[in-house]
DRENNU-418777 format. One record per atom (N, C-alpha, C): x, y, z; atom name. Coordinates in pm, 1 decimal, decimal comma. Example, Ala and Ser with C-alpha at 12.3 -4.5 7.8 and 13.67 -1.06 7.14 Angstrom:
<pts>
<pt><u>1319,0</u><v>-569,0</v><w>780,0</w><a>N</a></pt>
<pt><u>1230,0</u><v>-450,0</v><w>780,0</w><a>CA</a></pt>
<pt><u>1320,0</u><v>-330,0</v><w>780,0</w><a>C</a></pt>
<pt><u>1285,0</u><v>-225,0</v><w>708,0</w><a>N</a></pt>
<pt><u>1367,0</u><v>-106,0</v><w>714,0</w><a>CA</a></pt>
<pt><u>1290,0</u><v>3,0</v><w>787,0</w><a>C</a></pt>
</pts>
This chain:
<pts>
<pt><u>4031,9</u><v>990,5</v><w>277,0</w><a>N</a></pt>
<pt><u>3940,9</u><v>986,9</v><w>163,0</w><a>CA</a></pt>
<pt><u>3875,2</u><v>1122,9</v><w>147,9</w><a>C</a></pt>
<pt><u>3925,5</u><v>1201,4</v><w>64,9</w><a>N</a></pt>
<pt><u>3865,4</u><v>1331,1</v><w>42,2</w><a>CA</a></pt>
<pt><u>3778,0</u><v>1325,8</v><w>-82,1</w><a>C</a></pt>
<pt><u>3672,2</u><v>1402,5</v><w>-79,9</w><a>N</a></pt>
<pt><u>3584,3</u><v>1412,1</v><w>-195,9</w><a>CA</a></pt>
<pt><u>3476,5</u><v>1305,0</v><w>-203,6</w><a>C</a></pt>
<pt><u>3482,3</u><v>1202,6</v><w>-117,9</w><a>N</a></pt>
<pt><u>3380,7</u><v>1098,0</v><w>-122,1</w><a>CA</a></pt>
<pt><u>3276,9</u><v>1121,7</v><w>-13,5</w><a>C</a></pt>
<pt><u>3155,7</u><v>1089,0</v><w>-43,3</w><a>N</a></pt>
<pt><u>3051,4</u><v>1093,6</v><w>58,8</w><a>CA</a></pt>
<pt><u>2976,4</u><v>961,2</v><w>54,7</w><a>C</a></pt>
<pt><u>2925,0</u><v>920,0</v><w>167,4</w><a>N</a></pt>
<pt><u>2852,6</u><v>793,7</v><w>177,9</w><a>CA</a></pt>
<pt><u>2709,6</u><v>813,8</v><w>132,3</w><a>C</a></pt>
<pt><u>2664,2</u><v>724,9</v><w>46,8</w><a>N</a></pt>
<pt><u>2524,5</u><v>727,0</v><w>2,8</w><a>CA</a></pt>
<pt><u>2437,2</u><v>681,7</v><w>118,8</w><a>C</a></pt>
<pt><u>2339,2</u><v>760,8</v><w>153,5</w><a>N</a></pt>
<pt><u>2244,6</u><v>728,4</v><w>260,5</w><a>CA</a></pt>
<pt><u>2113,5</u><v>687,2</v><w>196,7</w><a>C</a></pt>
<pt><u>2074,9</u><v>565,2</v><w>221,6</w><a>N</a></pt>
<pt><u>1948,5</u><v>516,9</v><w>166,1</w><a>CA</a></pt>
<pt><u>1832,5</u><v>589,9</v><w>230,6</w><a>C</a></pt>
<pt><u>1730,9</u><v>624,6</v><w>150,6</w><a>N</a></pt>
<pt><u>1614,4</u><v>690,9</v><w>209,9</w><a>CA</a></pt>
<pt><u>1538,0</u><v>594,2</v><w>299,0</w><a>C</a></pt>
<pt><u>1463,6</u><v>650,5</v><w>390,4</w><a>N</a></pt>
<pt><u>1382,2</u><v>567,9</v><w>479,1</w><a>CA</a></pt>
<pt><u>1281,8</u><v>489,2</v><w>395,4</w><a>C</a></pt>
<pt><u>1251,2</u><v>367,0</v><w>437,8</w><a>N</a></pt>
<pt><u>1148,6</u><v>291,2</v><w>365,0</w><a>CA</a></pt>
<pt><u>1017,6</u><v>368,9</v><w>359,9</w><a>C</a></pt>
<pt><u>942,8</u><v>348,1</v><w>253,5</w><a>N</a></pt>
<pt><u>817,6</u><v>420,9</v><w>233,7</w><a>CA</a></pt>
<pt><u>725,9</u><v>410,2</v><w>354,1</w><a>C</a></pt>
<pt><u>723,3</u><v>295,2</v><w>417,4</w><a>N</a></pt>
<pt><u>633,2</u><v>275,2</v><w>530,4</w><a>CA</a></pt>
<pt><u>673,3</u><v>358,7</v><w>651,6</w><a>C</a></pt>
<pt><u>796,7</u><v>409,3</v><w>653,6</w><a>N</a></pt>
<pt><u>843,2</u><v>489,6</v><w>766,0</w><a>CA</a></pt>
<pt><u>818,6</u><v>638,1</v><w>746,7</w><a>C</a></pt>
<pt><u>771,5</u><v>678,2</v><w>627,1</w><a>N</a></pt>
<pt><u>749,1</u><v>819,9</v><w>597,5</w><a>CA</a></pt>
<pt><u>600,4</u><v>849,8</v><w>596,5</w><a>C</a></pt>
<pt><u>556,9</u><v>951,7</v><w>671,3</w><a>N</a></pt>
<pt><u>414,7</u><v>988,2</v><w>666,0</w><a>CA</a></pt>
<pt><u>375,8</u><v>1033,6</v><w>525,5</w><a>C</a></pt>
<pt><u>264,5</u><v>981,6</v><w>478,0</w><a>N</a></pt>
<pt><u>208,8</u><v>1021,0</v><w>348,4</w><a>CA</a></pt>
<pt><u>57,1</u><v>1025,7</v><w>360,6</w><a>C</a></pt>
<pt><u>-0,5</u><v>1117,4</v><w>286,0</w><a>N</a></pt>
<pt><u>-146,2</u><v>1129,5</v><w>279,5</w><a>CA</a></pt>
<pt><u>-185,7</u><v>1124,4</v><w>133,2</w><a>C</a></pt>
<pt><u>-283,9</u><v>1042,0</v><w>103,0</w><a>N</a></pt>
<pt><u>-336,9</u><v>1036,8</v><w>-32,6</w><a>CA</a></pt>
<pt><u>-458,5</u><v>1128,3</v><w>-37,3</w><a>C</a></pt>
<pt><u>-455,0</u><v>1223,9</v><w>-129,7</w><a>N</a></pt>
<pt><u>-563,9</u><v>1319,6</v><w>-145,5</w><a>CA</a></pt>
<pt><u>-635,7</u><v>1291,4</v><w>-276,9</w><a>C</a></pt>
<pt><u>-764,7</u><v>1325,7</v><w>-279,6</w><a>N</a></pt>
<pt><u>-840,0</u><v>1313,2</v><w>-403,5</w><a>CA</a></pt>
<pt><u>-891,5</u><v>1174,6</v><w>-429,9</w><a>C</a></pt>
<pt><u>-900,4</u><v>1094,2</v><w>-327,1</w><a>N</a></pt>
<pt><u>-947,7</u><v>957,2</v><w>-341,4</w><a>CA</a></pt>
<pt><u>-1093,3</u><v>951,5</v><w>-294,9</w><a>C</a></pt>
<pt><u>-1185,9</u><v>993,4</v><w>-381,5</w><a>N</a></pt>
<pt><u>-1328,0</u><v>990,0</v><w>-344,7</w><a>CA</a></pt>
<pt><u>-1363,2</u><v>1082,3</v><w>-230,8</w><a>C</a></pt>
<pt><u>-1305,6</u><v>1201,4</v><w>-228,7</w><a>N</a></pt>
<pt><u>-1333,3</u><v>1301,2</v><w>-125,3</w><a>CA</a></pt>
<pt><u>-1287,8</u><v>1258,2</v><w>13,5</w><a>C</a></pt>
<pt><u>-1186,1</u><v>1172,5</v><w>17,9</w><a>N</a></pt>
<pt><u>-1129,6</u><v>1131,9</v><w>145,4</w><a>CA</a></pt>
<pt><u>-981,9</u><v>1166,6</v><w>149,1</w><a>C</a></pt>
<pt><u>-931,5</u><v>1173,1</v><w>270,0</w><a>N</a></pt>
<pt><u>-788,3</u><v>1180,5</v><w>292,9</w><a>CA</a></pt>
<pt><u>-749,7</u><v>1045,0</v><w>349,7</w><a>C</a></pt>
<pt><u>-654,2</u><v>978,9</v><w>285,2</w><a>N</a></pt>
<pt><u>-608,7</u><v>848,2</v><w>333,3</w><a>CA</a></pt>
<pt><u>-471,5</u><v>864,1</v><w>396,7</w><a>C</a></pt>
<pt><u>-457,8</u><v>809,5</v><w>516,0</w><a>N</a></pt>
<pt><u>-334,1</u><v>820,4</v><w>592,5</w><a>CA</a></pt>
<pt><u>-264,1</u><v>684,9</v><w>594,1</w><a>C</a></pt>
<pt><u>-133,7</u><v>684,4</v><w>570,5</w><a>N</a></pt>
<pt><u>-60,0</u><v>559,6</v><w>583,5</w><a>CA</a></pt>
<pt><u>-26,4</u><v>537,4</v><w>731,6</w><a>C</a></pt>
<pt><u>33,8</u><v>423,5</v><w>761,4</w><a>N</a></pt>
<pt><u>63,7</u><v>387,7</v><w>900,4</w><a>CA</a></pt>
<pt><u>156,4</u><v>489,1</v><w>966,6</w><a>C</a></pt>
<pt><u>253,7</u><v>540,8</v><w>893,1</w><a>N</a></pt>
<pt><u>346,1</u><v>639,1</v><w>950,7</w><a>CA</a></pt>
<pt><u>272,7</u><v>768,8</v><w>987,7</w><a>C</a></pt>
<pt><u>173,3</u><v>806,3</v><w>909,2</w><a>N</a></pt>
<pt><u>93,1</u><v>925,5</v><w>941,8</w><a>CA</a></pt>
<pt><u>12,2</u><v>902,3</v><w>1068,7</w><a>C</a></pt>
<pt><u>-41,8</u><v>782,5</v><w>1080,8</w><a>N</a></pt>
<pt><u>-119,6</u><v>749,2</v><w>1200,4</w><a>CA</a></pt>
<pt><u>-29,6</u><v>755,3</v><w>1324,2</w><a>C</a></pt>
<pt><u>90,4</u><v>700,1</v><w>1312,8</w><a>N</a></pt>
<pt><u>184,3</u><v>705,2</v><w>1426,1</w><a>CA</a></pt>
<pt><u>223,3</u><v>849,6</v><w>1457,9</w><a>C</a></pt>
<pt><u>246,1</u><v>930,6</v><w>1355,3</w><a>N</a></pt>
<pt><u>285,0</u><v>1070,5</v><w>1377,9</w><a>CA</a></pt>
<pt><u>176,6</u><v>1146,2</v><w>1454,6</w><a>C</a></pt>
<pt><u>51,0</u><v>1111,8</v><w>1427,8</w><a>N</a></pt>
<pt><u>-61,8</u><v>1176,8</v><w>1497,1</w><a>CA</a></pt>
<pt><u>-98,8</u><v>1104,8</v><w>1626,5</w><a>C</a></pt>
<pt><u>-22,2</u><v>1001,6</v><w>1662,8</w><a>N</a></pt>
<pt><u>-44,2</u><v>924,4</v><w>1784,9</w><a>CA</a></pt>
<pt><u>-178,1</u><v>851,9</v><w>1784,4</w><a>C</a></pt>
<pt><u>-206,8</u><v>784,8</v><w>1675,1</w><a>N</a></pt>
<pt><u>-326,3</u><v>701,9</v><w>1656,8</w><a>CA</a></pt>
<pt><u>-453,7</u><v>778,2</v><w>1695,1</w><a>C</a></pt>
<pt><u>-487,7</u><v>877,5</v><w>1617,0</w><a>N</a></pt>
<pt><u>-602,8</u><v>962,5</v><w>1651,7</w><a>CA</a></pt>
<pt><u>-736,4</u><v>893,5</v><w>1626,1</w><a>C</a></pt>
<pt><u>-833,6</u><v>925,7</v><w>1707,5</w><a>N</a></pt>
<pt><u>-970,9</u><v>880,3</v><w>1681,7</w><a>CA</a></pt>
<pt><u>-1047,1</u><v>985,4</v><w>1602,9</w><a>C</a></pt>
<pt><u>-995,4</u><v>1108,7</v><w>1608,5</w><a>N</a></pt>
<pt><u>-1056,2</u><v>1218,6</v><w>1532,8</w><a>CA</a></pt>
<pt><u>-948,3</u><v>1322,6</v><w>1504,6</w><a>C</a></pt>
<pt><u>-973,0</u><v>1403,3</v><w>1402,5</w><a>N</a></pt>
<pt><u>-880,0</u><v>1510,6</v><w>1367,3</w><a>CA</a></pt>
<pt><u>-958,4</u><v>1636,5</v><w>1333,6</w><a>C</a></pt>
<pt><u>-895,6</u><v>1749,1</v><w>1355,4</w><a>N</a></pt>
<pt><u>-944,2</u><v>1874,6</v><w>1300,0</w><a>CA</a></pt>
<pt><u>-870,2</u><v>1894,7</v><w>1169,1</w><a>C</a></pt>
<pt><u>-940,2</u><v>1940,9</v><w>1067,8</w><a>N</a></pt>
<pt><u>-879,0</u><v>1969,9</v><w>938,9</w><a>CA</a></pt>
<pt><u>-859,1</u><v>2120,1</v><w>928,3</w><a>C</a></pt>
<pt><u>-741,1</u><v>2160,3</v><w>885,9</w><a>N</a></pt>
<pt><u>-706,5</u><v>2301,2</v><w>873,0</w><a>CA</a></pt>
<pt><u>-653,1</u><v>2324,9</v><w>732,9</w><a>C</a></pt>
<pt><u>-665,9</u><v>2448,8</v><w>686,6</w><a>N</a></pt>
<pt><u>-620,5</u><v>2482,4</v><w>552,3</w><a>CA</a></pt>
<pt><u>-548,3</u><v>2615,5</v><w>554,3</w><a>C</a></pt>
<pt><u>-433,8</u><v>2620,9</v><w>488,6</w><a>N</a></pt>
<pt><u>-358,5</u><v>2745,1</v><w>471,5</w><a>CA</a></pt>
<pt><u>-365,4</u><v>2781,1</v><w>323,6</w><a>C</a></pt>
<pt><u>-447,0</u><v>2880,4</v><w>287,0</w><a>N</a></pt>
<pt><u>-464,8</u><v>2913,6</v><w>145,8</w><a>CA</a></pt>
<pt><u>-342,0</u><v>2977,5</v><w>81,2</w><a>C</a></pt>
<pt><u>-250,8</u><v>3033,3</v><w>160,4</w><a>N</a></pt>
<pt><u>-133,6</u><v>3098,8</v><w>102,1</w><a>CA</a></pt>
<pt><u>-33,7</u><v>2998,8</v><w>44,5</w><a>C</a></pt>
<pt><u>-28,7</u><v>2877,5</v><w>100,6</w><a>N</a></pt>
<pt><u>74,4</u><v>2781,9</v><w>57,4</w><a>CA</a></pt>
<pt><u>35,1</u><v>2710,7</v><w>-71,4</w><a>C</a></pt>
<pt><u>-74,1</u><v>2651,1</v><w>-94,6</w><a>N</a></pt>
<pt><u>-175,5</u><v>2598,5</v><w>-2,9</w><a>CA</a></pt>
<pt><u>-132,2</u><v>2465,7</v><w>60,0</w><a>C</a></pt>
<pt><u>-182,9</u><v>2444,4</v><w>183,1</w><a>N</a></pt>
<pt><u>-149,5</u><v>2323,4</v><w>257,1</w><a>CA</a></pt>
<pt><u>-268,5</u><v>2282,2</v><w>342,6</w><a>C</a></pt>
<pt><u>-278,3</u><v>2152,2</v><w>364,1</w><a>N</a></pt>
<pt><u>-377,5</u><v>2093,2</v><w>453,7</w><a>CA</a></pt>
<pt><u>-302,5</u><v>2046,7</v><w>577,4</w><a>C</a></pt>
<pt><u>-364,8</u><v>2063,9</v><w>694,0</w><a>N</a></pt>
<pt><u>-306,1</u><v>2013,7</v><w>818,5</w><a>CA</a></pt>
<pt><u>-411,3</u><v>1934,2</v><w>894,2</w><a>C</a></pt>
<pt><u>-366,4</u><v>1830,7</v><w>961,5</w><a>N</a></pt>
<pt><u>-452,5</u><v>1748,7</v><w>1046,4</w><a>CA</a></pt>
<pt><u>-400,5</u><v>1758,2</v><w>1188,3</w><a>C</a></pt>
<pt><u>-490,0</u><v>1787,1</v><w>1281,7</w><a>N</a></pt>
<pt><u>-452,9</u><v>1794,8</v><w>1423,3</w><a>CA</a></pt>
<pt><u>-533,4</u><v>1691,2</v><w>1498,5</w><a>C</a></pt>
<pt><u>-465,5</u><v>1605,8</v><w>1569,3</w><a>N</a></pt>
<pt><u>-529,9</u><v>1501,2</v><w>1647,1</w><a>CA</a></pt>
<pt><u>-609,3</u><v>1563,6</v><w>1762,0</w><a>C</a></pt>
<pt><u>-735,3</u><v>1523,6</v><w>1774,3</w><a>N</a></pt>
<pt><u>-820,8</u><v>1571,9</v><w>1883,1</w><a>CA</a></pt>
<pt><u>-904,8</u><v>1455,7</v><w>1934,7</w><a>C</a></pt>
<pt><u>-955,7</u><v>1470,5</v><w>2053,9</w><a>N</a></pt>
<pt><u>-1052,6</u><v>1374,9</v><w>2105,9</w><a>CA</a></pt>
<pt><u>-1186,5</u><v>1410,1</v><w>2042,4</w><a>C</a></pt>
<pt><u>-1265,7</u><v>1310,8</v><w>2001,0</w><a>N</a></pt>
<pt><u>-1392,0</u><v>1341,9</v><w>1932,5</w><a>CA</a></pt>
<pt><u>-1483,4</u><v>1436,2</v><w>2010,5</w><a>C</a></pt>
<pt><u>-1478,6</u><v>1429,9</v><w>2145,0</w><a>N</a></pt>
<pt><u>-1563,2</u><v>1517,5</v><w>2227,0</w><a>CA</a></pt>
<pt><u>-1499,3</u><v>1653,1</v><w>2252,7</w><a>C</a></pt>
<pt><u>-1373,7</u><v>1668,8</v><w>2214,2</w><a>N</a></pt>
<pt><u>-1298,2</u><v>1791,6</v><w>2241,6</w><a>CA</a></pt>
<pt><u>-1333,6</u><v>1904,2</v><w>2145,1</w><a>C</a></pt>
<pt><u>-1372,9</u><v>1869,8</v><w>2023,9</w><a>N</a></pt>
<pt><u>-1394,8</u><v>1973,0</v><w>1923,4</w><a>CA</a></pt>
<pt><u>-1522,1</u><v>1945,2</v><w>1844,4</w><a>C</a></pt>
<pt><u>-1607,7</u><v>2045,3</v><w>1830,2</w><a>N</a></pt>
<pt><u>-1727,7</u><v>2026,0</v><w>1748,5</w><a>CA</a></pt>
<pt><u>-1693,5</u><v>2015,3</v><w>1599,5</w><a>C</a></pt>
<pt><u>-1569,5</u><v>2051,0</v><w>1564,0</w><a>N</a></pt>
<pt><u>-1526,2</u><v>2046,5</v><w>1424,6</w><a>CA</a></pt>
<pt><u>-1445,0</u><v>1921,4</v><w>1391,9</w><a>C</a></pt>
<pt><u>-1447,0</u><v>1823,1</v><w>1480,8</w><a>N</a></pt>
<pt><u>-1366,9</u><v>1702,6</v><w>1461,4</w><a>CA</a></pt>
<pt><u>-1425,5</u><v>1614,2</v><w>1351,6</w><a>C</a></pt>
<pt><u>-1334,6</u><v>1552,6</v><w>1275,3</w><a>N</a></pt>
<pt><u>-1370,4</u><v>1453,3</v><w>1173,7</w><a>CA</a></pt>
<pt><u>-1322,4</u><v>1317,7</v><w>1224,8</w><a>C</a></pt>
<pt><u>-1409,6</u><v>1217,2</v><w>1219,5</w><a>N</a></pt>
<pt><u>-1372,9</u><v>1082,8</v><w>1264,3</w><a>CA</a></pt>
<pt><u>-1264,7</u><v>1023,8</v><w>1175,1</w><a>C</a></pt>
<pt><u>-1176,5</u><v>946,4</v><w>1235,0</w><a>N</a></pt>
<pt><u>-1074,0</u><v>871,7</v><w>1163,1</w><a>CA</a></pt>
<pt><u>-1120,6</u><v>726,8</v><w>1157,3</w><a>C</a></pt>
<pt><u>-1136,2</u><v>674,8</v><w>1037,4</w><a>N</a></pt>
<pt><u>-1179,4</u><v>536,1</v><w>1017,4</w><a>CA</a></pt>
<pt><u>-1057,7</u><v>451,4</v><w>983,4</w><a>C</a></pt>
<pt><u>-1027,8</u><v>354,8</v><w>1070,6</w><a>N</a></pt>
<pt><u>-914,3</u><v>265,9</v><w>1046,6</w><a>CA</a></pt>
<pt><u>-956,3</u><v>156,6</v><w>950,1</w><a>C</a></pt>
<pt><u>-868,4</u><v>125,0</v><w>855,0</w><a>N</a></pt>
<pt><u>-898,7</u><v>30,0</v><w>749,5</w><a>CA</a></pt>
<pt><u>-839,4</u><v>-106,6</v><w>781,5</w><a>C</a></pt>
<pt><u>-912,2</u><v>-214,8</v><w>749,3</w><a>N</a></pt>
<pt><u>-862,5</u><v>-348,8</v><w>779,9</w><a>CA</a></pt>
<pt><u>-729,0</u><v>-379,6</v><w>712,4</w><a>C</a></pt>
<pt><u>-706,8</u><v>-323,6</v><w>593,5</w><a>N</a></pt>
<pt><u>-582,1</u><v>-349,9</v><w>521,0</w><a>CA</a></pt>
<pt><u>-466,7</u><v>-261,1</v><w>567,8</w><a>C</a></pt>
<pt><u>-492,9</u><v>-175,6</v><w>665,3</w><a>N</a></pt>
<pt><u>-391,2</u><v>-84,9</v><w>717,9</w><a>CA</a></pt>
<pt><u>-419,4</u><v>57,8</v><w>675,5</w><a>C</a></pt>
<pt><u>-368,7</u><v>149,6</v><w>750,7</w><a>N</a></pt>
<pt><u>-394,3</u><v>290,3</v><w>722,7</w><a>CA</a></pt>
<pt><u>-529,9</u><v>332,9</v><w>775,6</w><a>C</a></pt>
<pt><u>-568,9</u><v>452,5</v><w>738,3</w><a>N</a></pt>
<pt><u>-695,4</u><v>508,6</v><w>784,9</w><a>CA</a></pt>
<pt><u>-744,3</u><v>609,2</v><w>681,8</w><a>C</a></pt>
<pt><u>-870,1</u><v>648,1</v><w>697,5</w><a>N</a></pt>
<pt><u>-923,8</u><v>751,0</v><w>608,7</w><a>CA</a></pt>
<pt><u>-1010,1</u><v>847,5</v><w>689,2</w><a>C</a></pt>
<pt><u>-1018,1</u><v>969,3</v><w>634,1</w><a>N</a></pt>
<pt><u>-1101,1</u><v>1074,8</v><w>690,8</w><a>CA</a></pt>
<pt><u>-1191,3</u><v>1122,9</v><w>579,2</w><a>C</a></pt>
<pt><u>-1321,8</u><v>1119,8</v><w>602,0</w><a>N</a></pt>
<pt><u>-1416,2</u><v>1170,6</v><w>502,0</w><a>CA</a></pt>
<pt><u>-1407,3</u><v>1323,2</v><w>505,5</w><a>C</a></pt>
<pt><u>-1343,5</u><v>1379,5</v><w>403,7</w><a>N</a></pt>
<pt><u>-1316,1</u><v>1523,3</v><w>401,0</w><a>CA</a></pt>
<pt><u>-1395,7</u><v>1595,1</v><w>293,3</w><a>C</a></pt>
<pt><u>-1503,8</u><v>1536,1</v><w>246,6</w><a>N</a></pt>
<pt><u>-1581,2</u><v>1594,5</v><w>136,4</w><a>CA</a></pt>
<pt><u>-1623,2</u><v>1738,2</v><w>165,8</w><a>C</a></pt>
<pt><u>-1681,8</u><v>1761,7</v><w>281,5</w><a>N</a></pt>
<pt><u>-1728,6</u><v>1895,6</v><w>316,5</w><a>CA</a></pt>
<pt><u>-1612,4</u><v>1995,0</v><w>323,2</w><a>C</a></pt>
<pt><u>-1501,3</u><v>1953,3</v><w>382,7</w><a>N</a></pt>
<pt><u>-1382,3</u><v>2036,8</v><w>394,6</w><a>CA</a></pt>
<pt><u>-1325,5</u><v>2072,1</v><w>257,0</w><a>C</a></pt>
<pt><u>-1307,0</u><v>1971,7</v><w>171,3</w><a>N</a></pt>
<pt><u>-1250,6</u><v>1994,5</v><w>38,4</w><a>CA</a></pt>
<pt><u>-1341,2</u><v>2084,3</v><w>-45,4</w><a>C</a></pt>
<pt><u>-1470,8</u><v>2062,3</v><w>-36,1</w><a>N</a></pt>
<pt><u>-1565,7</u><v>2144,2</v><w>-112,3</w><a>CA</a></pt>
<pt><u>-1563,6</u><v>2289,0</v><w>-62,9</w><a>C</a></pt>
<pt><u>-1559,5</u><v>2307,4</v><w>69,3</w><a>N</a></pt>
<pt><u>-1560,1</u><v>2442,3</v><w>127,1</w><a>CA</a></pt>
<pt><u>-1442,3</u><v>2525,3</v><w>75,9</w><a>C</a></pt>
<pt><u>-1325,5</u><v>2461,8</v><w>65,0</w><a>N</a></pt>
<pt><u>-1206,5</u><v>2534,4</v><w>21,1</w><a>CA</a></pt>
<pt><u>-1183,2</u><v>2524,9</v><w>-129,1</w><a>C</a></pt>
<pt><u>-1277,2</u><v>2464,9</v><w>-200,6</w><a>N</a></pt>
<pt><u>-1266,2</u><v>2457,4</v><w>-345,9</w><a>CA</a></pt>
<pt><u>-1150,0</u><v>2372,1</v><w>-392,8</w><a>C</a></pt>
<pt><u>-1114,8</u><v>2272,1</v><w>-313,9</w><a>N</a></pt>
<pt><u>-1004,6</u><v>2183,9</v><w>-350,0</w><a>CA</a></pt>
<pt><u>-1058,2</u><v>2065,9</v><w>-429,9</w><a>C</a></pt>
<pt><u>-1009,1</u><v>2051,4</v><w>-549,7</w><a>N</a></pt>
<pt><u>-1046,0</u><v>1938,6</v><w>-634,6</w><a>CA</a></pt>
<pt><u>-917,3</u><v>1880,2</v><w>-689,6</w><a>C</a></pt>
<pt><u>-914,0</u><v>1751,3</v><w>-699,8</w><a>N</a></pt>
<pt><u>-794,3</u><v>1682,9</v><w>-747,5</w><a>CA</a></pt>
<pt><u>-831,7</u><v>1600,3</v><w>-868,8</w><a>C</a></pt>
<pt><u>-753,5</u><v>1614,5</v><w>-975,9</w><a>N</a></pt>
<pt><u>-785,0</u><v>1546,0</v><w>-1100,7</w><a>CA</a></pt>
<pt><u>-766,9</u><v>1395,2</v><w>-1087,8</w><a>C</a></pt>
<pt><u>-680,7</u><v>1353,5</v><w>-997,9</w><a>N</a></pt>
<pt><u>-659,2</u><v>1211,2</v><w>-973,5</w><a>CA</a></pt>
<pt><u>-599,5</u><v>1195,8</v><w>-834,4</w><a>C</a></pt>
<pt><u>-616,3</u><v>1079,4</v><w>-772,3</w><a>N</a></pt>
<pt><u>-558,8</u><v>1060,5</v><w>-639,1</w><a>CA</a></pt>
<pt><u>-407,3</u><v>1075,2</v><w>-642,9</w><a>C</a></pt>
<pt><u>-353,1</u><v>1143,9</v><w>-543,0</w><a>N</a></pt>
<pt><u>-208,7</u><v>1164,7</v><w>-533,1</w><a>CA</a></pt>
<pt><u>-162,5</u><v>1133,7</v><w>-392,2</w><a>C</a></pt>
<pt><u>-55,8</u><v>1057,5</v><w>-383,0</w><a>N</a></pt>
<pt><u>6,4</u><v>1030,8</v><w>-253,7</w><a>CA</a></pt>
<pt><u>114,5</u><v>1135,0</v><w>-232,9</w><a>C</a></pt>
<pt><u>101,0</u><v>1212,8</v><w>-126,0</w><a>N</a></pt>
<pt><u>190,6</u><v>1325,4</v><w>-101,1</w><a>CA</a></pt>
<pt><u>263,7</u><v>1308,0</v><w>31,7</w><a>C</a></pt>
<pt><u>387,3</u><v>1352,5</v><w>38,8</w><a>N</a></pt>
<pt><u>459,9</u><v>1345,1</v><w>165,7</w><a>CA</a></pt>
<pt><u>397,8</u><v>1439,7</v><w>267,6</w><a>C</a></pt>
<pt><u>398,2</u><v>1395,7</v><w>390,9</w><a>N</a></pt>
<pt><u>345,5</u><v>1476,3</v><w>501,0</w><a>CA</a></pt>
<pt><u>452,5</u><v>1484,5</v><w>608,7</w><a>C</a></pt>
<pt><u>442,7</u><v>1585,1</v><w>693,4</w><a>N</a></pt>
<pt><u>539,9</u><v>1599,8</v><w>801,0</w><a>CA</a></pt>
<pt><u>476,6</u><v>1675,2</v><w>917,2</w><a>C</a></pt>
<pt><u>530,4</u><v>1650,3</v><w>1035,4</w><a>N</a></pt>
<pt><u>480,6</u><v>1718,5</v><w>1153,8</w><a>CA</a></pt>
<pt><u>537,9</u><v>1860,3</v><w>1156,4</w><a>C</a></pt>
<pt><u>451,1</u><v>1957,3</v><w>1184,9</w><a>N</a></pt>
<pt><u>489,0</u><v>2097,5</v><w>1189,3</w><a>CA</a></pt>
<pt><u>406,8</u><v>2165,2</v><w>1298,4</w><a>C</a></pt>
<pt><u>470,4</u><v>2196,4</v><w>1409,3</w><a>N</a></pt>
<pt><u>404,4</u><v>2266,3</v><w>1520,5</w><a>CA</a></pt>
<pt><u>279,8</u><v>2191,7</v><w>1567,6</w><a>C</a></pt>
<pt><u>289,7</u><v>2060,4</v><w>1581,7</w><a>N</a></pt>
<pt><u>181,5</u><v>1981,1</v><w>1638,6</w><a>CA</a></pt>
<pt><u>74,3</u><v>1935,7</v><w>1540,8</w><a>C</a></pt>
<pt><u>90,4</u><v>1967,6</v><w>1413,2</w><a>N</a></pt>
<pt><u>-5,8</u><v>1921,0</v><w>1312,7</w><a>CA</a></pt>
<pt><u>67,9</u><v>1842,6</v><w>1204,8</w><a>C</a></pt>
<pt><u>-2,5</u><v>1750,1</v><w>1142,1</w><a>N</a></pt>
<pt><u>52,2</u><v>1678,1</v><w>1028,5</w><a>CA</a></pt>
<pt><u>16,1</u><v>1757,4</v><w>904,9</w><a>C</a></pt>
<pt><u>117,2</u><v>1803,9</v><w>834,2</w><a>N</a></pt>
<pt><u>96,8</u><v>1897,4</v><w>723,2</w><a>CA</a></pt>
<pt><u>130,4</u><v>1831,7</v><w>590,0</w><a>C</a></pt>
<pt><u>49,9</u><v>1863,7</v><w>488,7</w><a>N</a></pt>
<pt><u>77,4</u><v>1818,9</v><w>352,3</w><a>CA</a></pt>
<pt><u>52,9</u><v>1936,8</v><w>259,3</w><a>C</a></pt>
<pt><u>154,2</u><v>1970,3</v><w>179,7</w><a>N</a></pt>
<pt><u>142,4</u><v>2079,2</v><w>83,6</w><a>CA</a></pt>
<pt><u>70,5</u><v>2026,0</v><w>-40,9</w><a>C</a></pt>
<pt><u>-34,3</u><v>2095,7</v><w>-84,2</w><a>N</a></pt>
<pt><u>-117,1</u><v>2047,9</v><w>-196,1</w><a>CA</a></pt>
<pt><u>-116,8</u><v>2143,1</v><w>-313,6</w><a>C</a></pt>
<pt><u>-33,5</u><v>2244,1</v><w>-311,8</w><a>N</a></pt>
<pt><u>-35,0</u><v>2347,6</v><w>-413,6</w><a>CA</a></pt>
<pt><u>-19,5</u><v>2298,8</v><w>-555,9</w><a>C</a></pt>
<pt><u>66,5</u><v>2201,5</v><w>-578,5</w><a>N</a></pt>
<pt><u>92,5</u><v>2158,1</v><w>-714,4</w><a>CA</a></pt>
<pt><u>-11,2</u><v>2062,2</v><w>-769,5</w><a>C</a></pt>
<pt><u>-92,4</u><v>2003,4</v><w>-682,5</w><a>N</a></pt>
<pt><u>-190,5</u><v>1906,5</v><w>-732,2</w><a>CA</a></pt>
<pt><u>-334,0</u><v>1955,5</v><w>-722,7</w><a>C</a></pt>
<pt><u>-358,1</u><v>2058,1</v><w>-643,3</w><a>N</a></pt>
<pt><u>-494,7</u><v>2111,3</v><w>-631,1</w><a>CA</a></pt>
<pt><u>-525,9</u><v>2198,0</v><w>-750,3</w><a>C</a></pt>
<pt><u>-650,6</u><v>2194,2</v><w>-795,1</w><a>N</a></pt>
<pt><u>-690,8</u><v>2283,7</v><w>-904,2</w><a>CA</a></pt>
<pt><u>-812,4</u><v>2359,7</v><w>-864,8</w><a>C</a></pt>
</pts>
């Protein structure tokens, strides 16, 4: 069989890390994001202005004075109150957007260039 390729179904949405940005100054993590960060109790928030991209690094709450608490939600997923972080970097989102995230050198990264204003 030459010229044919097998269609590979994409992973189910629940298996892909995603972060929702712009939801009331919070970052919302789906279950796959929580697993990728190894169920963090706190995260450090990082920003790369050249891309621009946001990164979350799992930390112990006592490990870093810059840690943000991770609040687990009863309906699943988690949220991080990122109001101060978003304001500091001038990140505003016209509407909530669910964006793909991926692990990159020990941090969960989400590129926000196309949705940040």
